[in-house]
Every structure is written in structure tokens, then in C-alpha cells.
C-alpha positions as CSV (number, residue, x, y, z in Angstrom):
1,M,-1.2,16.6,-11.5
2,G,-3.7,16.1,-8.8
3,R,-4.1,16.7,-5.4
4,K,-1.7,15.5,-2.3
5,L,-2.6,12.1,-1.0
6,T,-3.0,12.2,2.9
7,P,-3.2,8.8,4.8
8,N,-6.9,9.1,5.1
9,D,-6.5,8.0,1.3
10,F,-5.1,5.1,2.2
11,R,-7.4,3.6,4.3
12,G,-9.5,1.4,2.0
13,D,-9.0,-2.2,1.1
14,S,-5.7,-2.9,-0.5
15,H,-7.5,-3.7,-3.8
16,E,-9.3,-0.7,-3.8
17,V,-6.5,1.4,-3.5
18,A,-4.2,-0.3,-5.6
19,S,-6.7,0.3,-8.6
20,T,-7.2,4.2,-7.4
21,L,-3.0,4.6,-7.5
22,I,-2.8,4.0,-11.5
23,G,-2.2,7.3,-12.8
24,A,-0.6,8.8,-9.3
25,T,2.1,10.3,-9.2
26,L,5.0,9.3,-7.0
27,L,8.2,11.2,-6.4
28,I,11.1,10.9,-3.9
29,D,13.2,13.7,-3.9
30,G,11.5,15.2,-7.3
31,V,12.1,11.6,-8.8
32,G,9.4,9.4,-10.1
33,G,6.6,9.8,-12.5
34,R,3.2,8.2,-13.4
35,I,2.1,4.7,-11.6
36,V,1.2,2.5,-14.0
37,E,1.0,-1.0,-12.3
38,T,0.4,-1.9,-8.5
39,E,-0.5,-5.4,-6.7
40,A,-2.3,-5.5,-4.2
41,Y,-1.9,-8.0,-0.9
42,D,-3.6,-8.2,2.5
43,R,-3.4,-10.3,5.5
44,E,-5.7,-13.0,4.5
45,D,-4.0,-13.5,1.0
46,A,-1.7,-16.2,1.5
47,A,1.2,-14.2,-0.6
48,S,1.1,-11.2,1.5
49,H,4.1,-10.5,3.8
50,S,1.4,-9.8,6.3
51,F,-0.2,-13.6,6.4
52,S,1.5,-14.9,9.5
53,G,1.0,-11.8,11.5
54,P,3.4,-9.3,12.3
55,T,7.3,-9.9,12.5
56,P,10.3,-7.5,12.9
57,R,10.5,-7.2,8.8
58,N,6.8,-6.7,8.5
59,E,5.6,-4.7,11.3
60,V,5.0,-1.3,9.2
61,M,2.5,-3.3,7.0
62,F,0.7,-3.6,10.3
63,G,1.1,0.2,11.1
64,P,-0.9,3.2,10.3
65,P,-1.9,3.6,6.3
66,G,-0.3,6.1,4.5
67,R,3.5,4.7,5.5
68,A,5.7,3.7,3.1
69,Y,6.7,-0.1,3.4
70,V,10.1,-1.3,2.1
71,Y,11.6,-4.9,1.9
72,R,14.8,-6.6,0.0
73,S,13.5,-9.2,-2.5
74,Y,15.4,-11.8,-3.2
75,G,18.4,-10.1,-1.1
76,I,19.1,-8.2,-4.0
77,H,16.2,-5.5,-4.6
78,W,14.6,-2.7,-2.1
79,C,11.1,-3.0,-3.6
80,L,8.6,-0.2,-2.4
81,N,4.9,-0.5,-0.6
82,F,2.4,1.6,0.3
83,V,0.6,0.2,3.7
84,C,-3.5,0.7,3.3
85,N,-6.5,-0.2,5.4
86,D,-6.7,0.2,8.9
87,E,-3.8,0.4,11.9
88,G,-3.3,-3.3,12.6
89,H,-4.7,-4.8,9.8
90,G,-1.8,-6.0,7.8
91,A,-2.2,-4.6,3.9
92,G,0.0,-3.1,1.7
93,V,0.2,-2.1,-2.5
94,L,3.4,-2.9,-4.3
95,I,4.6,0.0,-6.7
96,R,5.3,-2.8,-9.8
97,A,5.7,-0.1,-12.2
98,I,5.9,3.9,-13.0
99,E,6.4,5.6,-16.3
100,P,9.5,8.3,-15.7
101,T,8.8,12.2,-16.2
102,H,10.8,13.6,-13.4
103,G,14.4,13.2,-12.8
104,I,15.0,10.6,-16.2
105,D,19.0,11.7,-16.2
106,L,19.2,10.7,-12.2
107,M,17.3,7.5,-12.9
108,R,19.4,6.8,-15.9
109,A,22.7,6.8,-14.2
110,R,21.0,4.7,-11.1
111,R,20.3,2.3,-13.3
112,G,22.9,2.4,-16.2
113,L,20.6,2.1,-18.9
114,D,19.0,4.9,-21.7
115,D,16.3,2.8,-22.2
116,V,13.6,5.2,-20.4
117,R,10.9,2.4,-20.9
118,L,13.0,0.0,-19.0
119,L,14.3,2.3,-15.6
120,C,11.2,1.5,-13.7
121,S,9.4,-1.6,-15.4
122,G,9.1,-3.8,-12.4
123,P,9.5,-3.3,-8.5
124,G,13.1,-3.3,-8.5
125,R,13.7,-1.6,-11.1
126,V,11.3,1.2,-9.5
127,G,13.4,1.0,-6.0
128,Q,16.9,1.7,-8.0
129,A,15.8,4.1,-10.0
130,L,14.2,6.4,-7.4
131,G,17.0,5.3,-4.6
132,I,14.8,3.5,-2.1
133,T,16.5,2.5,0.9
134,R,15.6,0.6,3.9
135,E,15.9,3.9,5.5
136,L,12.5,4.9,3.8
137,N,10.8,1.7,5.5
138,G,7.9,3.3,7.8
139,C,8.4,6.9,6.4
140,R,5.0,9.1,5.9
141,L,3.8,9.4,2.0
142,D,2.4,12.7,2.8
143,R,6.1,14.1,3.7
144,K,9.7,14.5,2.2
145,P,11.4,13.0,0.8
146,F,7.8,11.3,-0.6
147,Q,5.1,13.4,-2.5
148,V,2.4,11.4,-4.0
149,L,-0.4,12.8,-6.0
150,A,-3.9,11.9,-7.3
151,A,-4.4,11.3,-10.9
152,P,-5.6,14.5,-11.7
153,E,-8.4,12.3,-13.9
154,A,-9.6,8.7,-14.1
155,V,-7.7,6.6,-16.2
156,P,-8.8,2.9,-18.3
157,V,-7.3,0.3,-15.7
158,V,-6.4,-3.1,-16.5
159,T,-6.5,-6.2,-13.9
160,G,-4.9,-9.4,-14.3
161,P,-3.6,-11.8,-11.6
162,R,-0.2,-11.1,-9.6
163,I,3.2,-12.1,-11.1
164,G,6.5,-13.4,-9.8
165,I,4.6,-15.2,-6.5
166,T,4.3,-18.5,-5.7
167,K,0.9,-18.2,-3.7
168,A,-2.4,-17.0,-4.9
169,M,-1.0,-16.6,-8.2
170,H,-4.9,-16.7,-9.2
171,V,-5.8,-13.5,-7.2
172,P,-6.8,-10.5,-9.8
173,W,-5.1,-8.2,-7.9
174,R,-2.2,-6.9,-10.7
175,F,-3.8,-3.3,-11.9
176,G,-2.0,-1.5,-14.6
177,L,-2.6,1.5,-16.9
178,A,-4.5,0.1,-20.2
179,G,-2.3,0.5,-23.0
180,S,0.8,1.4,-21.2
181,R,4.1,0.7,-22.4
182,F,6.1,1.4,-18.7
183,V,4.4,-1.6,-17.5
184,S,6.6,-4.9,-16.2
185,R,4.6,-7.2,-17.9
186,R,2.0,-7.0,-20.5
187,F,-2.0,-7.7,-19.1
188,C,-3.7,-10.6,-21.1
């Protein structure tokens, strides 16, 4: 595994950070794995939670980089984003999928299934498998319970349009590990 990421590693544009996170390791209380799929969002992007400005729900996205932005999707799933760019900007990277490597038995228990490929192949699944809750909203990514480590070496990254949204669907800010069987949906 690579070096521990610091808040400065998240200061770039969201699409740049989203790409560099592919191959990084994400652990929460020692449970997690290799990030294989992300999506970038920016305040000038109609699909972003930050597009209309700060609200009580999204205020963390406007805070310092290197923090967790956690929100409920469809009132069911907790989703994890990494805040990036400069404080006040309003940008983040959604963690769409990881390849499980640590705490697989606990992830199986949390998700109620055995197929390791399906444990974290989608943002809601990542949230459930890693035990993401609202309490993590605003927490620093360089402190416990988080551990985010850079990819130890460069990996091949593919891009495509984001999925599961109704605005700015054409923006190619979905990034994935080329050839990974753990992504939520294959890249065309």
C-alpha cells in the first residue's frame, strides 16, 4: 500500500482527484479495499449537490478538502464522498466501488451476501459494507476511523459518463480501474 493521503492531496479539481484515487486503498476501522470506481462533482456542475450553493445538507462540501461528505441516497443508502478543491469551492468525489481486501467477513455480514464481487459494487453497497453512517459526515480522511492510502503504483484508468443521475449525464467524470470486475457497471 502507498503513503497516507493528506488534506493537500484533495486540493485539486474534483475530476483530477477522482482519477488519482483509482487504485488507492480506503479503510474504515480496518474494513475496505482498493478504490476501483469514482465520480467527480463540482459546484458548476448541475448534477452536484453543491450546484445551488451551501445548504445544511451539503455544507461539508464547501469545507476544507480531505473531509468525508456523507449523504442519504433515495432515503435508503449512505453514500461516501471525499471533499476536494479549495475551502469554499463545493466539490467532491463519490466513491462508487471498491475491490474488497480487508474485513471481507464483516462486509459479508453487513451486506447479507457471500459474492465478494457484489459487496462494494455501487455507492450504496460501499456505504453498507463499510458501515458508513451520518456520523462520519465532516470527519477528516487522514484520521481514524479513516485510512486512505495512495496507490503504490500507477494503474490504468478508464473514463466514461456518470451514471444514476438525471442532470449533466454526458459529463465524462466517471473513472474506473481498467478491467476491474468490481466496478458497479462496465465502461464502454
